[in-house]
N, C-alpha and C positions, 0 to 999 in steps of 0.2 A: 644364315651363312656367316662365318667368321670374317672379320675385317681383313682386307689384304694388307700384308706388311709393306709392300711396295706397289705402287700403281703409276705407270708412266702413260701419259695421254698425249697423243699427237706431237711428240717431241721432234723438233727440228733444230739441229745445231749447225751453225755456219762458221766459217773461218775466213779470215782476210787473206786474199791471194793477190798476185800481181794484177789480175784481171778484175779485182773487186771481191765482194763477199760471195762465197760459194757454199751451198748446203752440203755438209759432210754426212749428217744424219737427217733423213728425209721423212718426217711425219710418222714416227713409229709409236706403237702403243702395245703395252704388255703389262702383266702384273705378276706378283709373287706371293705365295702364302707363307705364313710363319713356318720356319723349319724346312722349307723346300730347298732343293738344290736344282737350280735352273742353269742350263748351258746356253751360251750364245756362240755360234760357230760361223765361220766364213773366212775367205781368203784375206790376206793383208790388204788394207785399203777399203774394206767394206763398212767401216764405221763402228766396229765393236768397241775399241778402246775409247773413242770419242763419246760413245754412249755411257760407258762406265765412268769416265771422268766428269761428265755432265751431272750424273746422278750423285756422285760423291762431292760435287762442288769444287773440283780441282782442275777445271779447264784452264788452258793457257790464256794469256792476255789477249791474243789475237783471235780467240774463239768465244762465241757467245751463243746463248740459247735464243733463237728467233721466235719460236712459238712452242706451246705445250706446257704441261704441268707435270710435276713430279711429287707424288704424295708418298711420304714415308711415315709409318706409324700414325696415319691420319692427318699429318701436317703437310701442307703444300710448301715444299722447300723453297720454291721461288718467291714466296711472300715473306720469308724470314730474313732478319738482318744478318749481317756478317758475323756478329757476335753470337747470335742464336745458332747459326750454322756451325760455328766452332765448338759449341757445347755438344753437338751431335757427332761431329767428326772425331773418330778415335774411340768414342764411348759407345754409341749405339750403332754406328756405321763405320766399319774399318775397311782398309784396302790393302791388298797384297799385290806388289808390282812384279813385273817380269824379271828384271835384273836386280837382285839385291846388292850387287857390288856398286852399282851407281845410285841405288836408292838409300843405302846406308851411308852415314857420314863417316868417311875414312879417318877422321881425327877424333872421333868420339868412341868411348868404350862401349862394348856390347850392352852391359848392364844398364847404362844410362839411356841408351836408345830404346831398349825394350820397355823400360819403366816409364818412359816419357808420358804416355797417355794416362797412366795411373797417377803420376804426379800432377798432371793438368786437371784431371777430373775427380780427384778425391782429396780428402784431408788427412790421409793416413800418415803416421809418423815414418821417418826415414827407415827405421829398422824393419817395420812391417812391409814397406814397399820393397826393400831388398829381399826379404823372405819370399814374398809373392813372385818377385821376378825370378828368383832361383827356382821356385816351384814350377812356374810356367815353362821355363827352359827345360826342366827335368821331364815335364809332360810331353814336350816336343821330341823326347828321345835323345837329348844332347847330354854327353857325358860330363861329369864334374862341373855342374852349372855355376857353383860359387867361383871356381877358377875362371870359367869362361866369361863371366861378367866383367872381368878385368882385361879381357883380350880386345884386340881391334879387328875390324872386318877382314883385313888382308891376311890375318893369321888363320882364317877358317876356310874350309873347302866350300865349293859352290852349294852342295846339299846342306851343309851346316848353316850357311848364310841364309838360305831360303827358309830353314826352320826358325831361324832368329826372326826373320820378317813375319812369319806366321805367329810366333810368340808375341811380338809387338802388337799384332792385329787383334789377338784374342784376350790379351791380359785384362781388359775391362769388360769381358764377356758381352760383346756386341750382339745385337739382334740380327745384323746383316753384315756379311763379309763379301766384298767384291774382289775376286781373284782374277787379275788380268794376265793371262798367259803365264801362270806361276811355275810351269814345269818345262817351258820351251828350251831353256839353256841347260837342262839336266840330262844325264844319261838315262837309259831305260830303267835301270835298277833303282836309282834314286827317284826317278819320276814316279814309279810305282809306290815307293815309300811315302812320298809327299801326298799322292792321291789317297792312300790309306789313312794318312794322318788327318786330311780334311774330312774324310768320311767319319772318322772317330770323333772329331770335334763336333760335327753336325749331330751325330747320334747322342753324344754325352751332354751337350749344352743346348741342343735344339736351335742352334744358330743357323739361319738361312745363308746360303752361299750362291752368289751369282758368279758363275765360272765362265770365263771367256777364253776361247782357244780357236786356233785355225785347224786343229787336229780333231776330226770326228771320232777317231778311235779312242782318244783320251777322254773326250766328253762322254762317250758311251759307257766308260767304266765308272763314272761318278754321278752323272745327272739323271734325274727321273723325267725331266721335260727339257725340250730343246727348241731354241729359236734359230733359224737359219737366216743369216743376213747377207745381202748382196747389194753393192752400190748404194749403201746408206739406208736401205729399207729391209723390212722383214719379208721374206718370200715364202717361208713355211714355218709352221708351228705345230708341235704335237709331242706326245710322249716319246721317250727314247725308242720304245718298241715300234710305235707308228712310223717314226722317221726311218728306222733301219729296215723294217720288214715291209713297209708299204710307202716308200718315198713318192711324193706326188708332184714335186717341182723338178724340172729338168736339171736345174743347178744342183739340187740336193742329190739327185741320181749321179751327177758327174762327180761330186765330192766323194760319195760312197764308192763309186766305181774306180776311183783312183787310189783307194786304200790297198796296201799290200796284204794279201791273205794267203792262207795255206794253198788255196787252189791256184794262186798266181806264181807259185814257186817255179823259177826257171824261165818265166815269161816276162815280156816287157810290160811295165806298168802303164796303165792308161792315164791320160791327162786331159784337162779341159783346154781346148784351143783358145788362143787370145789372152786377154788380160781384163782385169776389172777396170771399167771406164773411170776417167778422172771426173770430178764433180762438174767441170765445165763441158763435159762430153755427153751429159745425160740428154735423152730424147723423150718424146711424148709417149713412146711405147714401152714395152717391157725392157728394162735395162739389160737383161740377159740375152735378149733376142739376137744380137750380133754374134754371140758365141754358141748359140743353141742350134743343134742340127735338126730340130723339129719345129722351128719357128715358122709362122705363117703371116699373111698380110695383117690379120687382126692383131698379132703380137707387135707389129711395127707401128701401128696407128695409135693404140691407146694402152695405157698401163692396165693390166688385168686386175679385176677385183678379187678379193679372197673368196674361195670356194670351200665349203665345209665338206671334207672328204669323209669324215666320220666324227662322232662327238669328241670335241677337244682337239681335232686334227684339221687344220685348214691350210690352204695353199693358194698363192697368187699366180696361178698358171692356168691357161685356158684348157690345157689337156689334163687337168687334175682328175677328172672323173671319166675321161674318154678312153683311157687305156688300162688294161689289167697289168699289174706290175708284179713280177716274181719277187719273193722275199730275198733280201740280201743277208749274207752271213759274214761275220768278221773273222771267222777261222776256217 
């Protein structure tokens, strides 16, 4: 069996709050194969971005990893020095953020920002770095890359800025890209273009992509496998086909049921009642129980274990194998 590119084991991430340290990510485990596109989906506040930042070594100062290990290319990232982590960041592991306007330096030209990782991780001469920067911008579908390199972020559209962010992430040909809600602020047409670009990068370079989103319909267009997160934990895991055709957790069913589809035309969209609990509000039982219309006493008393629904498909729900579920369609 080939070695996993990324392996996360029992990861717990906590943050400092007014009431002390609180667990934002609560003991999650998962892995990724080389070249895989894995999606993490869930509402805002479920711990998706905190997970991504912890893996990338970019957590805020008030956030720390309390337990767990993160293996990347066979190395435990938590045992590496700050200098060793910097050698990996941007070279073997890159990140694409949600809002390029705040992620890009407004006072620095596009060419310098895109080429930064190449300048840090190679000894190439300036002329070759400029040539490769123009080439990667051209690959991103950006017009007149040589001219664009001398522009500033505010001179570009939202879609162009996102392509610039992707160019900066792929210029060193990393083995893993973490994309944190990279299409949220874009209109539907540009969103589809960015998803197509990520697919092309994955296909051409073999780069694995960890794609984070709150939108299941977006994840379904890109990812082969999906993790569903709720209140800091993983509640369901499976192939995209398993998740959409045979959802086993009531939260997953709620997310899918709230998607706008052709059959919903002219009808009121469904929604999940309530909200994601704050870290301080977590109880001993299933965290989704207060919002679930099918919760029972067992759900309130203890957190359910994972049940294998089918090979590669598991769910942390006591009803995972008790009910037959009709397939869901996105159109």
